C-alpha positions in Angstrom: 27.7 -117.8 131.7 30.8 -117.3 134.1 29.8 -115.6 137.3 31.1 -112.3 138.1 34.6 -112.2 139.2 34.3 -109.6 142.0 31.0 -108.9 143.5 32.6 -105.7 145.5 30.9 -102.4 144.7 34.3 -100.8 144.7 36.0 -100.3 141.3 38.4 -103.1 140.5 41.8 -102.1 139.1 42.4 -103.3 135.4 45.4 -105.2 136.6 43.5 -107.0 139.4 41.0 -107.9 136.8 43.4 -109.6 134.4 45.0 -111.4 137.5 41.4 -112.7 138.4 40.8 -113.6 135.0 44.0 -115.6 134.6 43.3 -117.3 137.9 39.8 -118.1 136.7 41.2 -119.6 133.5 43.6 -121.8 135.6 40.9 -123.1 137.7 38.8 -123.9 134.8 40.9 -125.2 132.0 38.7 -128.3 131.5 35.3 -126.4 131.5 34.0 -124.5 128.5 35.8 -121.1 128.3 34.8 -118.3 126.0 36.0 -114.8 125.4 32.9 -113.4 125.8 32.4 -114.9 129.2 35.7 -113.9 130.6 35.1 -110.2 128.9 31.7 -109.8 130.6 32.9 -111.2 134.0 35.7 -108.4 133.9 33.4 -105.6 132.9 35.0 -104.9 129.6 34.2 -105.4 125.9 35.9 -108.5 124.5 38.1 -106.2 122.4 39.3 -104.1 125.3 39.6 -107.1 127.6 41.9 -108.9 124.8 44.1 -105.8 124.6 44.5 -105.5 128.3 45.1 -109.3 128.9 47.5 -109.5 125.9 49.3 -106.5 127.1 49.9 -107.9 130.6 50.7 -111.5 129.7 52.0 -111.4 126.1 49.2 -113.7 124.9 45.4 -113.2 124.1 43.3 -115.0 126.6 42.1 -117.7 124.4 45.7 -118.2 123.1 46.7 -118.5 126.8 43.8 -121.0 127.3 45.1 -123.1 124.6 48.7 -123.0 125.8 47.6 -124.2 129.2 45.5 -126.8 127.8 48.2 -128.0 125.7 50.5 -128.1 128.5 48.0 -130.2 130.6 47.9 -132.7 127.8 51.8 -132.7 127.6 51.6 -133.7 131.4 48.9 -136.4 130.8 51.2 -137.9 127.9 54.1 -137.8 130.2 52.7 -139.3 133.4 48.9 -139.7 133.3 46.8 -142.8 132.6 46.9 -143.9 129.0 44.6 -141.4 127.0 43.8 -141.5 123.3 44.9 -138.5 121.2 41.4 -137.8 120.1 40.4 -137.5 123.7 43.1 -135.4 124.6 42.2 -133.2 121.5 38.5 -132.8 122.5 39.8 -132.1 126.2 41.8 -129.5 124.7 38.9 -127.9 122.8 40.1 -129.0 119.4 37.4 -130.5 116.8 39.9 -132.9 115.4 43.0 -134.8 116.3 44.9 -133.2 113.3 44.3 -129.9 114.6 45.6 -130.9 118.0 48.7 -132.5 116.6 49.6 -129.5 114.8 49.3 -127.1 117.6 51.1 -129.6 120.0 54.0 -129.8 117.6 54.1 -126.1 117.3 54.4 -125.7 121.0 56.7 -128.7 121.9 58.5 -129.3 118.6 57.4 -133.0 118.4 54.1 -134.8 117.7 52.1 -136.1 120.8 53.0 -139.5 119.8 56.7 -138.9 119.9 56.3 -136.9 123.0 54.7 -139.8 124.8 57.5 -142.0 123.6 60.0 -139.9 125.1 61.2 -137.6 122.5 60.8 -134.3 124.4 63.2 -131.5 123.0 63.1 -128.0 124.6 59.9 -126.1 124.0 59.6 -123.9 121.0 57.3 -121.2 122.5 56.7 -119.9 126.0 54.3 -118.0 128.0 56.7 -115.4 128.9 56.7 -112.2 127.3 58.6 -111.6 124.1 61.4 -109.4 123.7 60.8 -106.3 121.9 62.3 -102.8 121.3 61.7 -100.0 123.6 58.4 -98.1 122.9 59.7 -94.6 123.7 56.3 -93.3 124.8 55.3 -90.1 126.7 51.9 -89.6 128.2 49.7 -86.4 128.2 49.1 -85.6 131.9 45.3 -85.7 131.5 42.9 -87.0 128.8 42.3 -84.7 125.8 38.8 -83.8 124.4 39.0 -84.5 120.7 36.3 -83.6 118.1 34.2 -86.0 116.1 35.8 -87.4 113.1 34.7 -89.2 109.9 37.1 -91.5 108.9 37.2 -93.1 105.3 39.6 -95.9 104.3 40.1 -99.6 103.7 39.3 -102.1 106.4 40.3 -105.7 107.3 40.0 -108.2 110.1 43.1 -109.3 112.0 43.9 -111.2 115.0 47.2 -111.6 116.9 48.6 -114.1 114.3 47.9 -112.1 111.3 48.5 -108.6 112.7 51.7 -108.6 110.6 49.6 -108.0 107.7 48.4 -104.4 108.8 51.4 -102.7 106.9 50.2 -104.4 103.7 46.8 -102.9 104.1 48.7 -99.4 104.4 50.4 -100.3 101.1 47.0 -100.9 99.5 45.7 -97.6 100.9 48.3 -94.9 100.4 48.6 -94.9 96.7 44.8 -93.8 96.5 45.5 -90.5 98.3 44.4 -87.8 98.4 40.7 -88.8 98.5 38.0 -86.4 97.2 36.7 -84.5 100.2 39.9 -85.3 102.3 40.4 -83.2 105.5 44.0 -82.4 106.2 47.0 -84.6 105.4 47.1 -86.7 108.5 46.2 -90.3 108.4 44.4 -92.7 110.9 44.5 -96.3 112.1 41.2 -97.1 113.6 41.3 -100.1 115.7 37.7 -101.6 116.2 36.3 -104.7 117.7 36.0 -107.2 115.0 32.8 -109.3 114.0 34.6 -112.5 115.3 35.7 -111.3 118.6 33.7 -113.7 120.5 36.3 -116.5 119.6 39.2 -114.2 118.7 39.4 -115.7 114.9 39.0 -112.1 113.8 39.2 -110.0 117.0 40.4 -106.7 115.4 38.8 -104.9 112.7 41.6 -102.2 111.5 40.9 -99.4 109.1 43.6 -97.4 107.5 42.0 -94.2 106.7 41.8 -90.3 106.3 39.3 -87.7 107.7 36.8 -86.7 105.0 34.1 -83.9 105.2 30.6 -84.6 106.1 29.2 -84.5 102.7 32.2 -86.3 101.0 31.6 -89.9 99.2 34.2 -92.4 99.7 35.4 -94.4 96.8 33.8 -97.8 96.1 35.2 -100.4 98.5 36.0 -98.0 101.1 34.3 -98.1 104.4 33.5 -94.9 106.7 33.8 -94.8 110.5 31.9 -92.0 112.3 33.6 -91.2 115.6 31.8 -89.0 118.2 33.6 -86.3 120.1 35.2 -87.8 123.2 38.1 -87.9 125.6 41.2 -89.8 125.0 44.3 -90.8 126.8 47.1 -89.6 124.4 50.4 -91.4 124.1 53.2 -90.0 121.9 55.6 -92.5 120.4 58.9 -91.4 118.9 60.3 -93.7 116.5 64.0 -94.8 116.1 64.3 -95.1 112.4 64.2 -99.0 112.5 61.4 -101.3 111.2 58.1 -99.8 112.1 55.9 -102.7 112.9 58.1 -104.1 116.1 58.1 -100.6 117.6 54.3 -100.3 117.1 53.9 -103.7 118.6 56.0 -102.6 121.6 53.8 -99.5 122.1 50.6 -101.8 122.1 52.3 -104.0 125.0 53.2 -100.8 126.9 50.0 -99.0 126.5 47.7 -101.7 127.2 49.8 -103.9 129.6 51.0 -100.8 131.8 49.8 -97.5 130.9 46.1 -97.8 130.5 45.8 -100.3 133.6 47.7 -97.8 135.8 45.9 -94.6 134.4 42.9 -94.7 136.9 40.4 -94.2 134.0 37.8 -96.4 132.8 37.8 -97.4 129.1 35.0 -96.6 126.7 33.5 -99.0 124.4 34.7 -97.1 121.2 37.5 -97.5 118.8 41.1 -96.3 119.7 43.3 -94.7 117.1 46.7 -94.5 115.7 47.3 -90.9 114.5 49.9 -90.1 112.0 50.9 -86.5 110.9 51.1 -85.1 107.5 54.2 -86.1 105.8 54.9 -89.0 108.3 58.2 -91.0 107.4 58.1 -94.2 109.5 61.7 -94.9 108.5 63.0 -91.5 109.7 64.5 -91.4 113.3 62.4 -88.9 115.3 59.1 -89.3 113.6 56.1 -89.4 115.9 52.9 -91.4 116.2 50.0 -90.6 118.6 47.9 -93.2 120.2 44.5 -92.2 121.3 42.6 -94.5 123.7 39.0 -93.6 124.6 38.2 -93.1 128.4 35.4 -91.7 130.6 36.5 -88.2 131.7 
């Protein structure tokens, strides 16, 4: 288990926690590193730690580790002592040479063998933040107390490479509305920690759903998420009429990379929500989405 990053009894700012986590990763690239260890040391759940780290640096913690290890392997291929590819693969945390070769080629554009032989084109990826549309967010001046909700819907596991599939989940869900026992016409995207969050293969469990009455029975294949009454940071996003998913991703980056770390509030280990009003039209300029982030208040 990784020791605590900061033993001070004073609260640690979330931005400082992310800086400490990144420096720890850099200092221990050749040691075993897990998302669970990094999250525990930061005092956050793996889900919230991943959201904050990704928002700040543009890559999830374990994607950052993978990139930095691949960069280290490239340096060894370029100027270090002769090392076999399987040794490099194991040093980078891969189970096979094939997996290492595929990941290396995605990052550098050539196989490790060609790279060592001098074929080194410009990199295809970067640890720099990617360019995204403006999120167009406003933030409520104080946390808002929201009542408990019973959400029924379709759920699926995602990670940072499969999140583009969330709109397809909505396409599958919306034709089944309204549900028996549905309350109101709004819809909710419930973001929970996934069952595979420890290795971030399935780090996000997302439910596209609606509120239902306490005694309502969801259709077969639907799941129910019971949310307690609690306080949330509330953000309102005004859409520009363009593609929805890039705007949502921009909001995720700004909320978790800037707004939440600078809010001064402590996150609660509970789902966060995307809240869509009745009659929501994502392609209409001026349409609004709310983001609810659970905090202590």
